[in-house]
Backbone bond lengths (Angstrom), bond angles and torsions (degrees), N, CA, C in turn:
res aa  C-N    CA-C-N  psi(-1)  N-CA   C-N-CA  omega(-1)  CA-C   N-CA-C  phi
1 M - - - 1.455 - - 1.532 110.70 -
2 R 1.314 116.47 -43.05 1.452 121.04 179.91 1.530 110.81 -61.81
3 R 1.324 116.83 -40.50 1.450 121.72 178.85 1.532 110.87 -61.76
4 T 1.312 118.07 -41.49 1.458 123.13 178.23 1.520 110.41 -62.77
5 H 1.326 117.27 -41.15 1.464 121.60 179.41 1.532 110.11 -63.48
6 L 1.329 117.51 -43.89 1.454 121.20 179.02 1.527 110.00 -62.41
7 F 1.337 116.81 -43.48 1.460 121.04 177.78 1.533 110.89 -59.54
8 T 1.318 117.16 -42.87 1.463 122.06 179.35 1.521 110.81 -62.76
9 V 1.317 116.83 -42.47 1.462 121.09 179.07 1.527 109.99 -64.78
10 L 1.332 117.05 -44.59 1.462 120.18 178.92 1.523 111.40 -63.96
11 M 1.302 117.16 -41.20 1.464 120.48 177.93 1.520 110.93 -64.05
12 A 1.316 117.42 -40.74 1.466 120.50 179.16 1.525 110.07 -63.07
13 A 1.320 117.25 -40.08 1.461 120.14 177.54 1.520 110.19 -64.72
14 G 1.318 117.91 -39.60 1.457 121.55 177.89 1.511 112.00 -65.96
15 V 1.314 117.26 -40.50 1.462 121.23 178.48 1.517 110.33 -65.49
16 A 1.325 117.21 -32.82 1.462 120.36 178.56 1.525 110.35 -64.58
17 G 1.346 117.59 -21.95 1.450 120.37 171.68 1.511 115.92 88.23
18 F 1.308 118.69 22.81 1.445 118.21 177.11 1.510 110.86 -155.48
19 G 1.328 113.78 165.49 1.443 121.48 174.30 1.508 106.61 -139.95
20 V 1.314 117.07 166.21 1.448 119.70 178.39 1.514 108.22 -125.83
21 V 1.313 116.20 129.36 1.444 122.40 176.71 1.514 105.76 -117.36
22 G 1.335 117.17 111.94 1.456 120.66 -175.53 1.515 109.34 62.34
23 E 1.319 116.10 -123.34 1.455 121.56 -179.45 1.529 112.16 -101.13
24 V 1.329 117.34 0.35 1.462 120.63 -173.24 1.521 109.78 -111.81
25 A 1.300 116.69 127.36 1.459 120.60 176.37 1.524 108.27 -75.03
26 V 1.317 115.71 140.99 1.459 121.74 178.87 1.516 108.06 -110.65
27 R 1.303 117.41 123.48 1.448 123.04 -175.61 1.524 110.60 -77.32
28 S 1.322 116.12 137.55 1.465 121.13 173.49 1.522 108.39 -91.32
29 P 1.341 117.91 166.79 1.474 118.88 178.48 1.527 112.66 -56.68
30 L 1.322 117.73 -40.44 1.460 120.77 179.98 1.520 110.47 -60.05
31 Q 1.314 116.39 -46.52 1.450 119.64 -179.20 1.531 111.24 -64.28
32 A 1.328 118.31 -38.72 1.460 120.78 178.48 1.521 110.27 -62.49
33 Q 1.347 117.22 -39.04 1.456 120.27 178.73 1.517 110.62 -63.20
34 E 1.319 116.81 -37.44 1.458 120.23 -178.86 1.524 111.61 -67.27
35 L 1.331 117.86 -26.40 1.456 120.51 -179.08 1.520 111.87 -73.56
36 A 1.299 117.89 -27.56 1.458 125.17 174.25 1.530 114.76 73.03
37 S 1.333 119.93 -40.27 1.458 120.77 -177.16 1.525 111.11 -158.24
38 Q 1.337 114.59 -179.43 1.463 120.10 178.74 1.529 111.46 -66.15
39 W 1.321 117.63 -15.42 1.467 120.80 179.90 1.526 111.44 -76.20
40 G 1.333 118.26 -7.48 1.455 122.51 -179.51 1.516 114.36 -89.52
41 G 1.321 118.37 8.83 1.465 120.62 178.86 1.516 112.11 79.33
42 V 1.329 116.83 65.32 1.464 120.92 -173.76 1.527 114.42 -95.44
43 Y 1.326 117.12 10.11 1.466 121.20 177.56 1.523 108.31 -149.86
44 T 1.319 116.22 165.33 1.462 120.39 176.82 1.531 109.73 -106.25
45 P 1.330 117.19 158.22 1.465 118.93 175.82 1.534 112.18 -58.48
46 A 1.319 117.21 -39.44 1.475 120.55 179.62 1.521 110.70 -63.09
47 Q 1.323 117.22 -38.06 1.460 120.53 179.16 1.527 110.36 -66.63
48 A 1.322 117.59 -42.51 1.462 120.70 177.76 1.531 110.18 -62.12
49 Q 1.320 117.25 -37.58 1.468 120.80 177.27 1.524 110.81 -64.92
50 R 1.325 117.58 -39.41 1.473 120.48 176.59 1.523 110.55 -65.16
51 G 1.326 116.85 -33.62 1.453 121.09 -178.26 1.513 114.61 -73.96
52 E 1.326 117.21 -25.98 1.467 119.97 -176.22 1.529 113.15 -59.53
53 P 1.343 120.15 -50.93 1.470 117.78 178.65 1.535 112.77 -67.73
54 L 1.317 117.66 -29.30 1.467 120.16 175.09 1.527 110.15 -65.43
55 Y 1.323 115.83 -41.54 1.459 120.67 176.30 1.530 109.70 -61.73
56 A 1.315 116.77 -47.56 1.464 120.78 -178.58 1.527 110.97 -58.54
57 E 1.306 116.85 -41.19 1.462 121.87 -176.90 1.530 112.98 -76.72
58 N 1.332 117.11 -36.56 1.464 120.46 -170.03 1.529 116.01 -110.75
59 C 1.322 118.02 -16.50 1.468 120.07 -170.19 1.521 114.57 -125.59
60 A 1.315 117.16 -32.13 1.468 121.23 -170.45 1.524 113.53 -60.88
61 A 1.321 118.25 -33.13 1.464 120.00 -179.01 1.527 111.70 -60.24
62 C 1.320 117.15 -33.67 1.467 120.73 -178.69 1.534 113.80 -99.55
63 H 1.315 117.06 -22.02 1.470 120.19 -173.92 1.530 113.17 -119.75
64 N 1.318 117.28 6.28 1.474 125.15 -178.35 1.525 111.96 73.47
65 W 1.304 114.84 155.24 1.469 121.53 -179.10 1.517 111.06 -63.90
66 D 1.349 116.59 -32.80 1.458 120.44 -177.58 1.531 112.88 -96.12
67 L 1.334 117.74 13.95 1.461 125.33 176.55 1.530 113.66 66.63
68 T 1.342 118.63 17.70 1.461 121.70 -176.60 1.521 113.58 -85.59
69 G 1.315 118.24 -7.06 1.451 122.19 178.99 1.510 112.43 79.35
70 N 1.326 115.16 169.82 1.462 122.36 178.15 1.522 108.22 -157.47
71 E 1.333 116.94 -164.86 1.460 119.44 -177.81 1.531 113.26 -65.91
72 I 1.313 117.72 -18.08 1.470 121.17 -179.36 1.525 111.49 -89.01
73 G 1.329 116.49 -45.70 1.456 120.34 -176.00 1.515 112.58 -136.11
74 P 1.341 117.33 150.50 1.468 121.35 -177.94 1.531 112.30 -73.63
75 A 1.310 114.96 166.97 1.465 121.78 175.68 1.525 110.06 -62.02
76 L 1.319 115.96 145.16 1.461 122.10 177.87 1.521 112.00 -114.67
77 A 1.316 116.19 14.13 1.465 123.47 175.49 1.526 106.56 -159.03
78 G 1.316 115.78 163.19 1.455 119.94 176.52 1.513 113.57 87.60
79 D 1.337 114.96 -169.40 1.466 122.04 -173.05 1.525 113.49 -60.72
80 A 1.327 117.37 -42.93 1.466 119.60 -177.42 1.534 110.43 -64.88
81 F 1.313 116.63 -42.99 1.463 120.21 178.32 1.524 110.18 -65.59
82 S 1.324 116.51 -44.90 1.470 120.84 179.52 1.518 111.70 -60.06
83 A 1.313 117.29 -41.74 1.460 120.49 179.44 1.528 110.87 -64.36
84 R 1.312 116.56 -38.55 1.471 120.51 -178.72 1.524 112.50 -69.56
85 W 1.334 117.67 -38.07 1.462 120.94 -172.77 1.518 114.21 -104.87
86 D 1.317 119.66 -5.36 1.462 122.19 -178.05 1.531 111.47 -53.93
87 G 1.328 115.62 125.89 1.456 121.73 178.02 1.515 115.20 82.83
88 R 1.303 117.38 -4.56 1.463 120.73 178.00 1.530 108.60 -91.54
89 S 1.302 116.39 158.01 1.463 119.48 -174.64 1.532 111.88 -78.39
90 L 1.324 114.65 149.95 1.457 119.98 174.11 1.528 110.00 -65.23
91 A 1.328 116.91 -29.06 1.471 120.52 176.03 1.529 109.80 -63.57
92 E 1.328 117.26 -40.50 1.467 121.02 178.15 1.525 110.27 -64.98
93 L 1.326 117.02 -42.48 1.458 121.51 177.30 1.525 110.07 -60.97
94 F 1.326 116.64 -44.62 1.463 121.18 178.68 1.531 110.39 -61.82
95 D 1.332 117.22 -49.89 1.466 121.01 -177.98 1.530 111.64 -61.66
96 Y 1.316 116.45 -43.17 1.461 121.24 179.30 1.529 109.85 -59.74
97 T 1.314 115.78 -49.54 1.461 120.76 -178.37 1.527 110.77 -65.21
98 R 1.305 116.79 -44.76 1.467 121.51 -177.96 1.528 111.43 -63.35
99 A 1.313 118.46 -42.07 1.465 121.77 -175.17 1.530 113.88 -82.11
100 L 1.335 117.69 -34.68 1.460 120.04 -169.39 1.524 115.48 -110.70
101 M 1.299 117.89 -7.29 1.457 120.73 -177.39 1.527 110.41 -119.77
102 P 1.303 117.57 156.66 1.469 126.56 -10.15 1.521 110.81 -68.73
103 Q 1.310 115.49 158.43 1.454 121.27 -173.20 1.530 112.26 -58.62
104 N 1.325 117.12 -35.14 1.465 120.09 -179.11 1.536 112.88 -82.34
105 S 1.340 116.57 -4.75 1.465 121.14 178.95 1.527 109.62 -157.09
106 P 1.341 117.33 66.43 1.468 120.21 -177.01 1.526 111.93 -53.39
107 G 1.330 115.21 131.39 1.462 120.67 -178.36 1.521 113.07 75.85
108 G 1.319 116.57 10.88 1.460 121.05 -176.15 1.517 115.17 -75.18
109 L 1.322 117.20 -13.19 1.461 120.32 178.45 1.531 109.07 -99.27
110 S 1.308 116.05 144.56 1.465 120.56 176.03 1.528 109.32 -70.41
111 G 1.306 116.38 169.05 1.458 120.45 175.51 1.517 111.35 -58.05
112 Q 1.330 117.05 -42.14 1.463 120.15 179.81 1.521 111.28 -66.91
113 Q 1.326 117.98 -41.92 1.463 120.69 178.25 1.530 110.77 -63.50
114 T 1.320 116.68 -40.74 1.465 120.78 177.47 1.522 110.26 -61.71
115 A 1.322 117.06 -45.61 1.466 121.24 178.19 1.523 110.96 -60.30
116 D 1.330 117.04 -40.44 1.465 120.84 -179.94 1.529 111.13 -66.44
117 V 1.334 117.00 -41.77 1.473 120.41 177.06 1.526 110.03 -62.89
118 L 1.325 117.10 -43.34 1.471 119.87 178.81 1.523 111.17 -64.44
119 A 1.324 117.59 -35.73 1.471 120.55 175.78 1.525 109.72 -61.42
120 F 1.326 116.97 -43.96 1.464 120.56 177.21 1.529 110.75 -62.16
121 M 1.331 116.90 -44.64 1.464 120.52 179.38 1.522 111.50 -61.09
122 L 1.321 117.50 -45.74 1.466 120.74 -179.82 1.527 110.79 -64.31
123 S 1.317 115.63 -37.83 1.466 119.94 176.81 1.531 110.19 -62.00
124 A 1.336 116.60 -47.83 1.463 121.25 179.70 1.524 111.37 -64.05
125 D 1.322 116.55 -26.28 1.464 121.71 -179.44 1.529 112.34 -85.63
126 G 1.331 117.15 -1.33 1.459 120.79 175.27 1.512 116.19 96.37
127 A 1.333 118.41 2.31 1.466 119.96 177.22 1.526 109.10 -70.86
128 P 1.323 118.34 137.72 1.462 120.26 -177.42 1.528 111.61 -74.50
129 P 1.337 116.48 147.92 1.464 119.50 175.20 1.520 110.25 -74.69
130 G 1.315 114.49 166.61 1.459 120.73 177.44 1.511 110.41 -134.20
131 Q 1.306 115.55 -158.71 1.460 121.81 -177.76 1.522 112.89 -98.69
132 T 1.328 117.78 -8.63 1.459 121.39 -177.94 1.517 110.35 -124.02
133 E 1.303 116.00 150.52 1.448 121.06 -178.08 1.521 112.13 -77.14
134 F 1.333 115.09 152.94 1.451 121.38 171.27 1.521 106.11 -61.71
135 P 1.327 117.91 128.37 1.464 120.65 -176.06 1.526 112.94 -64.01
136 S 1.310 115.04 149.75 1.465 120.90 -179.66 1.528 112.18 -100.58
137 R 1.331 115.84 12.33 1.469 121.40 177.21 1.526 108.75 -135.23
138 T 1.313 116.23 135.81 1.464 122.03 -178.51 1.519 112.18 -52.89
139 E 1.321 116.34 -46.95 1.464 120.26 -174.32 1.528 112.63 -63.22
140 D 1.315 118.09 -18.91 1.459 120.61 179.51 1.527 113.07 -85.97
141 L 1.319 117.32 -3.27 1.464 120.74 178.98 1.518 113.24 -87.88
142 G 1.312 117.18 -13.81 1.454 120.31 176.99 1.518 111.71 56.54
143 E 1.323 116.05 -137.15 1.465 122.74 -175.82 1.530 112.64 -102.13
144 A 1.321 117.76 12.82 1.465 121.18 -178.13 1.526 110.50 -58.92
145 L 1.329 116.23 137.19 1.460 122.72 -177.34 1.517 111.93 -111.82
146 Y 1.325 115.03 156.29 1.453 119.97 166.38 1.520 105.25 -86.88
147 Q 1.319 116.16 125.01 1.467 120.80 179.64 1.515 109.88 -121.21
148 R 1.308 115.20 131.04 1.461 121.29 -177.85 1.523 111.81 -56.54
149 D 1.309 116.77 -47.13 1.462 120.90 -175.77 1.523 110.50 -110.57
150 S 1.318 115.58 146.79 1.467 119.20 177.09 1.525 109.73 -70.99
151 P 1.334 116.00 148.43 1.481 119.61 -178.33 1.514 112.14 -67.88
């Protein structure tokens, strides 16, 4: 009987669509789908802070310190970035960044480092923070989209 109760509790937690690791909530694919876009709070302030020095070390030389881009790399915030990624999935943005960046070492960042850099980029682009971190695995991003304008 006790085993059945534990199973029921675990299933209820799974149906709720989230888990907690330490002090940080980890988003499940279902929960990411419910957020719909970066405007739903897909990163935490602490994650964006972790991403800033990673961005400075791995991205700024090609995309500028202020994410405005240059002759080497495109803007990673603002109108040009929004126009390029509008309507595309956050999973696609994650996969693109994870596989092809940084340019001098494609795939050189871990999934967590990539997620942290994207959190910093979204923060710089004006997306609001939330209570859960940007996922470090493609499958956990669900159907969430990058949307140019907030809903």
